[in-house]
C-alpha positions, 0 to 999 in steps of 0.5 A, a space after each residue: 500500500 505504501 508503494 502505491 502511494 509513493 508512485 502516485 506522488 512521483 507521478 504528479 510531481 513529474 506532470 507538474 514539473 513538465 507543465 511548468 517547464 513548458 509554460 516557462 519556455 513559451 516566451 522563448 518561442 519566436 519561430 512564427 516570426 522568422 526575423 525575431 529572436 527571443 532571449 534573456 538579455 541583462 536579466 530581461 526577457 528580450 525580443 529582438 526584431 531589428 531590421 525585419 521590415 516590419 510594418 507594425 509591432 509583432 504579436 509576441 508573448 505577454 511575458 516579453 519585457 524588452 522589445 527592440 524594433 529599431 530600423 523597421 519602417 513602422 511609420 506610425 504608432 496607432 492607439 494602444 498598439 502595444 496593449 492590444 497585442 498583449 504586451 502589457 509587461 514591456 519595460 523598454 521599447 527601442 523604436 530608433 530609426 523606425 521612420 516614425 512620422 506620427 504617434 498617437 497620444 495613447 500609443 503607450 497607454 496601459 504600459 504601466 511598468 514602462 521605464 524607457 522609450 527610445 524614439 531617436 532618429 525618426 521624422 517626428 516634427 510634432 510631439 503630442 501633448 500627454 503622449 506618455 500619459 499613464 506611464 508614471 514609472 518612465 525614467 528615460 525618454 530619448 527624442 534625439 535627432 527628430 525635427 521637433 521645433 517647439 516644446 509647448 506648455 505642459 508638453 509632458 504629463 506628470 512623470 514623477 520618476 523621469 530622470 533623463 530627457 534627450 533632445 539633442 540634434 533636434 531643430 528646437 527654436 523655442 521652449 515655452 516657459 512651462 513646457 517641463 514643469 511636470 518633470 519634477 524629478 528631471 536630472 539631465 536634459 540634453 539640448 545640444 545641436 538645436 536652433 535655440 537663440 535664447 532660453 528663459 530662466 523661468 523654464 529651468 530655475 529650481 521652482 520648475 525643475 528642482 532636481 535638475 543637475 546637468 544641462 547640455 547646451 552646446 551647438 546652438 546659435 546663441 544670441 547674446 542680448 537681453 533675452 539671454 542675459 538672465 539665463 546666462 548669468 544664472 547658468 554660469 553661476 550654477 554647476 549644471 554644465 562645464 561646456 564653453 558656450 559661444 555667442 553667434 549674434 549679434 555681430 558685435 559679440 559673435 565668437 565671444 564666450 558667454 563668460 566674457 560678455 558683460 551683462 550690461 551690454 546685452 541689450 535689446 533695442 526698443 520696440 514700440 507700438 501705438 494704441 491707435 493710428 488716429 484719435 478723433 476728439 471733441 473740443 472741450 472734452 478729454 482724450 486718451 491714447 498711448 504707446 506700448 514700449 519694450 526694451 532692455 535696458 528700460 528705455 525712456 519715453 518722450 512725447 512730441 507734438 508736431 516735433 515739439 517736446 510736450 511737458 505738463 507745463 506746455 499742455 494740459 495733460 497727464 502721462 502715466 506708465 503701467 507695466 504689462 505682463 508678457 504672456 506666452 504666445 507667438 508674438 511675445 515668447 522672445 520678450 523678457 517678462 517685466 520689460 514691457 509697459 504702456 505709456 499713456 497720455 491723457 488730455 484733460 481739455 482738448 483744444 485746437 492746439 492739441 490737433 496734430 501728430 503726436 510722436 512717442 519716442 523710446 530711447 535706450 543705449 541699444 537704439 531708438 523707436 518711434 510711433 506716430 498718432 494723429 489727433 483729429 478735431 471735427 471741422 468747424 461749421 458756421 450756422 447762419 442766423 435767420 431773422 424776420 424780414 423788414 419793411 425794405 425787404 417786403 417792399 423789394 419783394 412787392 416791387 419785384 413781383 410787380 416788375 415781373 408781372 409787367 414784364 410778363 404782360 409786355 411779353 404777352 402783348 408781343 406774343 399776341 401781336 405776332 399771333 395776330 399777324 398773318 403771313 401773306 399767301 402765295 400769289 394766284 393767277 386768274 384765268 381771263 374769264 375770272 379777270 373780266 369778272 373781278 377787278 379791284 380798285 384801290 381807294 385812298 383817303 382824299 387828303 393823302 398823296 399818291 405817294 402815300 398810297 404805296 403803303 399796304 395799309 391804305 389800299 381798299 377794294 372797290 368795284 369797277 366795270 370791266 368795260 374797255 371804255 372805263 374812265 377814272 372815278 373820283 375818290 370814295 370815302 366808303 369802304 369797298 364792299 363786294 356783294 355776291 348775289 344769287 337766288 334766295 335761300 340759305 347760305 351755302 356752307 363754305 368749302 372745306 379748305 376754308 372751314 378752319 382758320 387760315 394762316 393768311 387773310 388780310 383781305 376782309 370780304 363781306 358776303 351777302 346773298 340777294 334775291 336777284 338772278 341776272 346771269 347776263 349782268 352778273 357773270 358766273 364766277 365759275 366754281 372758284 373764288 379768291 381773296 386779296 391780301 389786305 393788312 389790318 390797321 390794328 394789331 390786336 383788334 378785330 379786322 374791320 371786315 370779315 373774311 368769309 372766303 369765296 361764295 357761289 350762288 345757287 345758280 352759279 352766278 355772282 354779283 359784286 356791289 358796294 355796301 349801302 348802294 341801291 339796286 339802281 347803283 348796282 346796275 350801272 355799267 360804267 365804273 371809273 377806275 383810279 390809276 394807281 402805281 403797282 401794289 407792293 409784291 405781297 399783293 395778289 397779281 390779277 
């Protein structure tokens, strides 16, 4: 019975030992990855996969403590890339020369015992903030030879055990003041061979990095001016480094060692900016403007008005200075805290003498700077007072109105005269038969001479006989009246061409129809008729006779007689004719 118990015990011991040995050797099995070798190295379970043309970290045993992936074209590290493949026990990761261009901020998340990361010789231009969040045991970070240009505020999360930060061979131009303030245990920082021209003392002083022991700063183009002065003095007084640092700029200090450059000549030329370019003020009110001044040593500030220096005694104003806090942004990172201030001027009572160009001048041993502000006043406007019009003005208005009315009346009279004046129609030639029927005699006043009869206003029509044996007849004072007689009845309507006013008509013919019908004595006027031109004796009065145009009797015959003459007088066969000179050309030629 005891023998059976002994064999059973040994059986379980062999089985347990075999299983334990098999489990312990699993991390050494890298056969599924030809280019990786798993081995013990410095007491650590190490997987070496260098130069294996890997595009991503391989899936290995979770017991691996050291992973060497250098010289693989990884190019990027996605989120939780290591924890997703079970490599939660990694302590060291070598990613040197893996052509990394981007890293996710949580690429190393959940690697809680990670103590060393080597990211040197990659293409990282930007390092994500809080990239090592959750890696509280991290002791060393190597970022050498990456094209990093700026370390931003809070670039790293709290890493209480980080001792060494390697940033040599990068392209750093700027390290913001609070970029390293979460690295309270940092002892060594390597900043060699970057593009740094200055460093701010607040970034490295004991308040920010209390454990700092060593700094490497050589190989940077240091500019020995006011921005570097405080850090230079502090660094040379410390035991952080033994390197000989050399100035590159300005040209007056190029090649000089830091310890050979006096601090009092490390100055910055004044810089000045105006609060505004134009100030619009009102007379009698207050106005305020100013300029922002920066420079080390502290520059003096002077105000000029149109080239003349201003003092409180020359103009009613107050000048005050206020120090400003330089915040970390793209414009003020290269300025020293406490070196900037506002210089404001307040005009208590603006007058016309204050208008012009105000110049703010900042002057120091390092140089001079100016800013110009124009003070503009509104243009003066003159108001015209309105007064009630007096009696002379009223009389002037009245007489002016009367004069205007008189002028308008005169113009109206001239227009009336021109409207009453008719143009003479063109001459008309009569046939022989019509000439035998109508003839006209001109009768003038007996008290006028023959020469006066040439005037158109002195001609009147008279009736005369068409007989060959006609003799002259004496002057007649009665106006000529031509009568066309026909059969009794209604007056026939005038022809259509005479139904409207015509532009001529200075001959006035009164027409009446009688009941006599003697075609032999009163020959037919055919179907036509005519008027002879006659000028009216007045301009704006109605003509003495009425121009009714030609008239034809119902039987087609017409008679001519003088007004007021009896029937017997109308039957006379002889009519004396007065021999006159030819009428003016505006009369009708029969």
